[in-house]
Structure formats: structure tokens, C-alpha cells
C-alpha positions as CSV (number, residue, x, y, z in Angstrom):
1,M,-47.5,-30.0,8.0
2,V,-50.7,-31.7,6.6
3,V,-51.7,-34.8,7.1
4,D,-54.2,-36.9,5.0
5,Y,-56.6,-39.2,6.1
6,R,-59.0,-40.7,3.5
7,L,-62.5,-42.5,4.9
8,T,-64.3,-44.9,2.8
9,N,-67.4,-46.4,3.9
10,S,-67.2,-49.8,2.4
11,G,-70.8,-51.2,4.0
12,G,-74.3,-51.6,3.0
13,T,-75.8,-49.0,4.9
14,R,-74.9,-45.4,4.7
15,L,-72.6,-43.6,7.8
16,V,-73.3,-40.7,9.7
17,D,-71.5,-38.6,12.3
18,V,-68.5,-40.0,11.0
19,R,-65.5,-38.3,12.3
20,I,-61.7,-38.9,13.1
21,A,-60.2,-38.7,16.5
22,E,-56.3,-39.1,17.4
23,P,-55.9,-39.9,21.0
24,D,-52.0,-39.4,21.5
25,A,-51.1,-39.3,18.0
26,L,-50.4,-36.1,16.1
27,G,-52.7,-33.6,17.8
28,G,-54.3,-30.5,15.7
29,T,-58.0,-30.2,14.5
30,V,-59.2,-32.5,11.8
31,S,-61.3,-30.8,8.7
32,C,-63.2,-33.1,6.2
33,A,-64.5,-32.1,3.0
34,G,-67.9,-31.1,2.5
35,G,-68.8,-31.2,6.5
36,G,-66.7,-29.9,9.1
37,S,-65.6,-32.5,11.8
38,S,-68.2,-35.0,10.9
39,V,-70.0,-35.9,7.5
40,V,-72.4,-38.5,6.3
41,L,-71.0,-41.0,3.8
42,P,-73.6,-43.0,1.8
43,R,-72.7,-46.3,1.0
44,G,-69.7,-47.1,-1.7
45,T,-68.7,-43.4,-0.7
46,G,-65.3,-41.9,0.8
47,V,-64.0,-38.6,1.8
48,D,-61.0,-36.8,2.4
49,C,-60.0,-35.4,5.9
50,V,-56.8,-33.2,6.6
51,V,-55.1,-32.2,9.9
52,R,-52.5,-29.1,9.8
53,I,-49.4,-29.4,12.8
54,T,-46.4,-28.0,13.1
55,A,-43.9,-30.5,12.5
56,S,-40.6,-30.7,14.6
57,A,-38.1,-32.7,14.6
58,G,-37.6,-36.4,15.7
59,I,-40.2,-39.7,15.4
60,H,-44.0,-39.2,16.2
61,A,-46.4,-41.8,16.1
62,G,-50.0,-42.9,16.7
63,T,-53.3,-44.3,16.0
64,A,-55.9,-42.1,14.6
65,V,-59.6,-43.6,15.0
66,A,-62.5,-42.8,13.2
67,T,-65.9,-43.5,14.1
68,A,-69.5,-43.3,12.9
69,R,-73.3,-44.7,13.3
70,V,-74.9,-46.8,11.3
71,V,-78.3,-45.7,9.5
72,R,-80.9,-47.9,7.5
73,D,-81.6,-46.2,4.2
74,D,-85.4,-46.1,5.5
75,E,-85.0,-44.6,8.2
76,D,-84.8,-41.0,9.1
77,D,-81.1,-39.9,9.9
78,D,-82.0,-38.2,13.2
79,K,-85.8,-38.9,14.5
80,G,-88.3,-41.3,14.4
81,E,-91.9,-41.2,14.1
82,D,-92.7,-40.3,17.6
83,G,-90.2,-37.4,17.1
84,G,-87.7,-39.0,19.4
85,S,-84.2,-40.1,18.3
86,K,-83.7,-43.0,16.5
87,H,-80.0,-43.7,17.2
88,D,-80.5,-44.7,20.8
89,G,-79.2,-48.3,20.7
90,E,-78.1,-48.0,17.3
91,Q,-74.6,-49.6,16.2
92,Q,-71.5,-47.4,16.4
93,V,-68.9,-48.8,13.9
94,S,-64.9,-47.7,13.9
95,A,-61.8,-48.0,12.3
96,S,-58.1,-47.1,13.3
97,A,-54.8,-46.6,11.5
98,S,-51.2,-45.8,12.8
99,V,-49.8,-42.1,11.9
100,G,-46.9,-40.5,12.4
101,Y,-43.9,-39.0,10.8
102,Q,-40.4,-38.4,11.2
103,G,-39.5,-34.7,12.0
104,I,-36.1,-34.2,9.8
105,A,-34.7,-31.0,11.5
106,S,-32.9,-29.4,8.5
107,A,-31.1,-26.1,9.4
108,V,-28.4,-24.0,8.2
109,D,-26.3,-21.6,10.0
110,V,-23.8,-18.6,8.5
111,A,-20.9,-16.6,9.9
112,D,-19.0,-14.1,7.8
113,H,-15.7,-12.7,8.2
114,V,-14.1,-9.6,6.4
115,S,-10.3,-9.0,5.1
116,M,-9.4,-6.0,3.2
117,S,-6.5,-4.4,1.4
118,S,-6.3,-0.6,1.8
119,D,-5.2,1.5,-1.1
120,T,-5.0,5.5,-1.6
121,T,-8.7,5.5,-2.8
122,G,-10.2,3.0,-0.8
123,A,-9.8,-0.7,-0.2
124,M,-10.4,-4.2,-1.9
125,V,-12.7,-5.7,0.5
126,T,-13.1,-9.5,0.9
127,L,-16.5,-11.0,2.5
128,A,-15.8,-14.6,3.2
129,Y,-19.2,-16.6,4.5
130,V,-18.9,-19.9,6.0
131,I,-22.2,-21.9,5.9
132,S,-22.5,-24.7,8.1
133,N,-25.5,-27.5,8.0
134,T,-26.4,-27.6,11.5
135,G,-29.4,-30.0,10.8
136,K,-30.4,-33.9,10.3
137,A,-30.6,-33.8,6.2
138,P,-28.2,-33.2,3.3
139,L,-28.5,-29.5,2.3
140,F,-28.4,-28.5,-1.5
141,D,-28.6,-25.2,-3.8
142,F,-26.7,-22.6,-1.6
143,G,-26.6,-19.0,-1.7
144,V,-25.7,-15.7,0.0
145,T,-27.2,-12.4,-0.8
146,D,-25.2,-9.0,0.7
147,A,-26.3,-5.8,0.0
148,V,-22.6,-4.4,0.4
149,L,-21.6,-6.4,-2.6
150,P,-23.4,-5.3,-5.5
151,S,-21.7,-7.8,-7.9
152,G,-22.8,-10.6,-5.4
153,V,-21.5,-13.6,-3.8
154,T,-19.7,-17.0,-5.3
155,C,-20.8,-20.3,-3.6
156,P,-19.2,-23.9,-4.4
157,N,-21.4,-26.3,-6.6
158,T,-22.0,-29.4,-4.1
159,G,-23.8,-31.8,-6.5
160,S,-24.0,-34.4,-3.6
161,G,-25.0,-32.1,-1.2
162,L,-23.5,-30.8,2.4
163,A,-23.7,-33.4,5.0
164,P,-24.8,-32.7,8.6
165,G,-22.2,-31.1,10.6
166,A,-20.3,-30.2,7.3
167,S,-19.4,-26.5,6.1
168,L,-18.7,-24.6,3.0
169,T,-17.3,-21.0,2.3
170,C,-18.9,-18.5,0.0
171,T,-16.8,-15.4,-1.1
172,G,-17.5,-12.0,-2.5
173,T,-15.3,-9.1,-3.3
174,A,-15.9,-5.6,-4.0
175,H,-14.0,-2.0,-3.8
176,L,-15.2,0.3,-1.4
177,A,-14.4,4.1,-0.6
178,P,-13.5,5.1,2.6
179,G,-16.1,4.7,5.4
180,T,-18.1,2.5,7.7
181,Y,-20.2,-0.3,6.2
182,R,-22.3,-3.2,7.9
183,S,-22.3,-6.6,6.0
184,A,-25.9,-8.2,6.5
185,A,-25.8,-11.4,4.7
186,T,-28.6,-13.9,4.5
187,A,-27.7,-17.7,3.4
188,S,-30.1,-19.7,1.9
189,A,-30.4,-23.4,1.3
190,D,-32.6,-26.5,1.0
191,D,-33.0,-30.3,1.9
192,H,-34.8,-31.6,-1.5
193,T,-37.4,-33.1,0.8
194,A,-41.0,-32.5,-0.5
195,T,-43.9,-32.1,1.7
196,V,-47.7,-32.7,0.5
197,G,-50.2,-29.6,0.4
198,P,-53.7,-28.9,1.7
199,D,-55.4,-30.5,-1.5
200,G,-53.2,-33.7,-1.2
201,Q,-50.5,-31.7,-4.0
202,S,-46.7,-32.0,-3.7
203,V,-45.2,-28.9,-2.2
204,P,-41.6,-28.0,-3.0
205,P,-39.3,-27.8,-0.1
206,P,-39.0,-24.5,1.8
207,R,-36.0,-22.8,1.6
208,L,-33.8,-22.6,4.9
209,T,-32.5,-19.7,5.7
210,A,-29.8,-17.8,8.6
211,N,-28.7,-14.2,8.9
212,A,-25.1,-12.7,10.0
213,S,-24.1,-9.0,10.3
214,T,-20.8,-7.3,11.0
215,D,-19.4,-3.9,11.0
216,F,-16.2,-2.5,9.3
217,T,-14.4,0.6,8.3
218,V,-12.5,1.3,5.2
219,V,-9.9,3.4,6.0
220,A,-7.6,5.0,2.8
221,L,-4.0,5.0,3.0
222,P,-2.6,8.4,2.8
223,S,-1.4,9.9,-1.0
224,P,2.5,9.6,-1.3
225,A,4.4,12.9,-1.4
226,P,5.6,14.4,-4.7
227,P,9.4,12.9,-5.3
228,P,11.6,16.0,-4.5
229,S,12.8,18.3,-7.3
230,P,16.3,17.2,-8.2
231,S,19.2,19.3,-6.8
232,P,22.3,19.5,-9.0
233,P,24.9,17.4,-8.1
234,P,27.2,18.8,-5.9
235,P,30.7,19.7,-7.6
236,P,33.7,16.9,-7.3
237,P,35.9,17.3,-4.4
238,I,39.2,19.2,-5.0
239,P,42.3,17.2,-4.3
240,S,44.2,18.3,-1.5
241,P,47.9,19.2,-2.8
242,P,50.3,16.5,-1.8
243,P,52.2,17.5,1.3
244,P,55.7,19.0,0.6
245,P,58.5,16.8,0.6
246,P,60.6,17.2,3.7
247,R,62.9,20.2,3.2
248,T,66.9,19.2,3.6
249,P,68.3,22.4,5.2
250,S,70.8,24.0,2.7
251,P,73.9,25.4,3.4
252,P,73.9,28.8,4.3
253,S,74.5,30.9,1.2
254,T,77.0,33.9,0.8
255,P,75.1,37.1,0.3
256,P,76.4,38.5,-3.4
257,P,78.6,41.8,-2.6
258,A,76.9,44.5,-2.9
259,S,76.8,47.0,-5.8
260,V,79.1,49.8,-5.6
261,P,77.6,52.3,-7.9
262,P,80.5,53.5,-10.4
263,P,82.3,56.7,-9.6
264,T,81.3,59.5,-11.2
265,A,84.6,61.0,-13.0
266,P,85.1,64.0,-11.9
267,P,85.2,67.5,-14.3
268,P,88.6,68.3,-16.0
269,P,90.3,71.2,-14.2
270,T,90.0,74.2,-15.5
271,L,93.1,75.5,-16.9
272,P,94.0,79.5,-16.9
273,P,94.3,81.0,-20.3
274,T,97.4,80.4,-22.1
275,P,99.2,84.1,-22.4
276,T,100.1,84.9,-25.6
277,P,103.8,85.2,-26.0
278,T,105.7,88.6,-27.4
279,P,107.3,87.7,-30.0
280,S,110.8,87.8,-28.9
281,P,114.4,88.0,-30.8
282,P,115.5,84.3,-31.7
283,S,117.8,83.4,-29.7
284,P,119.6,79.9,-29.6
285,T,117.6,76.8,-28.9
286,P,118.9,75.4,-25.7
287,P,118.3,71.4,-25.5
288,P,115.4,70.9,-24.1
289,S,115.5,69.6,-20.8
290,P,113.6,66.4,-19.8
291,A,109.7,67.5,-18.4
292,P,109.5,67.1,-14.6
293,T,107.3,64.3,-13.6
294,P,104.7,65.6,-11.2
295,P,104.6,64.2,-7.7
296,P,101.7,61.8,-7.2
297,S,100.4,64.2,-4.5
298,Q,99.7,67.1,-7.2
299,H,97.6,65.0,-9.5
300,P,94.3,63.4,-7.5
301,P,93.0,62.2,-10.5
302,T,95.8,60.0,-11.1
303,Q,95.4,58.4,-7.6
304,A,91.9,57.9,-7.8
305,A,92.5,56.7,-11.3
306,A,94.9,54.0,-9.5
307,K,92.5,53.1,-6.8
308,L,89.6,52.6,-9.5
309,T,91.7,49.7,-11.1
310,A,90.9,47.6,-8.1
311,R,87.2,47.8,-8.4
312,P,85.3,45.4,-10.2
313,G,83.2,46.3,-13.4
314,I,85.4,49.5,-14.4
315,R,86.8,49.9,-17.5
316,T,90.0,51.2,-16.0
317,P,92.2,51.6,-19.1
318,L,90.1,54.0,-21.1
319,F,89.4,55.8,-17.8
320,L,93.0,56.3,-17.0
321,L,94.0,57.3,-20.6
322,V,91.1,60.1,-20.5
323,M,92.6,61.3,-17.0
324,M,96.0,61.1,-17.6
325,M,95.6,62.8,-20.8
326,P,94.9,66.2,-19.3
327,A,97.3,66.3,-16.8
328,A,100.4,65.5,-19.6
329,G,99.0,68.8,-20.7
330,A,99.4,70.5,-17.5
331,A,102.8,69.5,-17.3
332,A,103.5,70.6,-20.7
333,V,102.1,74.0,-19.7
334,L,104.1,74.4,-16.5
335,A,107.2,73.5,-18.8
336,A,106.4,76.1,-20.9
337,R,106.0,78.9,-18.4
338,R,109.3,77.9,-16.9
339,K,111.2,78.5,-20.0
């Protein structure tokens, strides 16, 4: 902080050894233009003196005192004719003025918070910076820088300033690859309070800054497994046959009669050759006697034919006719021999 004092010689004589003292005021060392801590002021002139101090919060007030010696224009400023000092018993003059300042302790603080949404290539990271006004004056023109966010940070516009004790949030996002990162944020603001430079010029308000840092790790999600190859659908289940209806017991069936193979007809009997009769003289032809009927026991084929008539499936009439014809022939032969 720079405090400027303007000293003016408004009397009719010259002032020498002009200096400023600040008992119990601001402190610091005074420096005047052209003379260090003391100067000579001819009548009607003035000079600027400044003091540089470190400002602090609160109210600071005191009294600045300027002193000087009065010298006549025809006298030497330092020695008399005999070589001694001519200032012994000379008049001392002084002036005083109230001086002070009110130190406005403008201050800012910041804290950062990290959140992320992971994917298979890294994570979308969002950093939130909470800026708080911890001073005694409103703050303006907020900004945040962080090397981990190449796209920058966005802060809300506070046209009317951020009141003491209030806070706001600035945010920034970036997609980061897997790894460990450090967020090193610097938040800045100003209080729109100008100061005076060493030459009396207006100095813009300094930027108030605060720092915060935090470490975080980005972990990517595992890549999804490839979908399995589709397998052919299983064949539809074969429907089970319905259970058979309950079986009703049926009455026992009579087995069919065993088929009887047809009898083999016996071969016809072999008859002896018929002898050629010797011609004899004709004789009276007796009346023919009836041919004897052979008893049943002498003709087995006839009995067999009689038995076969009772068997089913045999065409009996034709068979009997065939069997009876040889028998009749044999009976005729026997009858001829008997004659």
C-alpha cells in the first residue's frame, strides 16, 4: 500500500529540513522527491512524499506530522559568519494531518470435487470447483484453470458480485483414458477496488487467487463378451402316444380245427392179365346169373371211400365213383372166370 503526502510551503520564508513523522500512525519509511527523507522548500513551493506499507484488514488511523526550520533568504542555510551554526534558536515550524485507511480483507477459497462415468475406453470426468468469498468485499470476474481439463472451465456470470460468505460452482468435463490424474486448480477473482501507485497513478485491483488439488483414478469398464454363435433350435418334442384304452377281456376263442391234409388215393390194384379164352363150340347160352356182390371186407378202397365221406373239404362223389369203377371191373372178371 502507498500513502502519498503533499507538503507545501505557504509562508514567506524558506523552509529547510522538511520531513514527515508518523507517530502511532501507519508506520513505514517516508521518501520525498529530490531529497530523501528531508527537503528544502522555498516559499510558495511544494513536494510529494510517499510511504509504502503492507496493508492489513481493519481500520488504521493516526496523525502524520511534518516539521521544518525557517530560514531567511539572506542567510546561509547552514553556517554563520564565524563558522558556527545559525540555526541555534531559530524558529521551528510544523503541520499535522490525519491519516489512515480501512483495510478490506478480500479473499477467496476453492475446493474441487471429481465425479466420473466409466465406459470401455475410459471415463467421462466432471470436475466441480466450489469458490467461496471468505473476505469482506464483494468479488467479481471469477475464473478457474486446471491442466487436467484442456477444454477449460465454465463459471457463472455474477454481474452484481459474490457477496461475502457466499459461494458458486464452476464446472469442466473431459473424457480421459484409464490412469491416475491430479487436478491442480487455481481459482481467481477481484474486488474491483483500485489502489494508488507510487507516482500517484491508479493501480487496478490485484487478482485474488486460491489453489486446490486432488488425485483421482480412471478405470475403464471391461469390454463386453462377444455374443455366442446361435445354435439351431432343438427339434420339437415328439408327442407321446396316448395311452391305450383299457382292454376288455374277450371270451376265450375256440381254436380252429386243425387242417387235415387230404388223403392220398391208393393206387389202383394191379389185375392179373386176362387169359385169352380158347374157342369152344358154341353151347346154349344159359341165362346170366346175377353177379355176386363182394363183401365189404374184400374191398378196402370202398371202406376208405365210405370213411372219407365224413371228412370235410373232400369232394366225395367223384372220389367214390373213381374207386367203385375198378371194383366193378374186378367183379366182372371174377364172374367170367367162374363160368
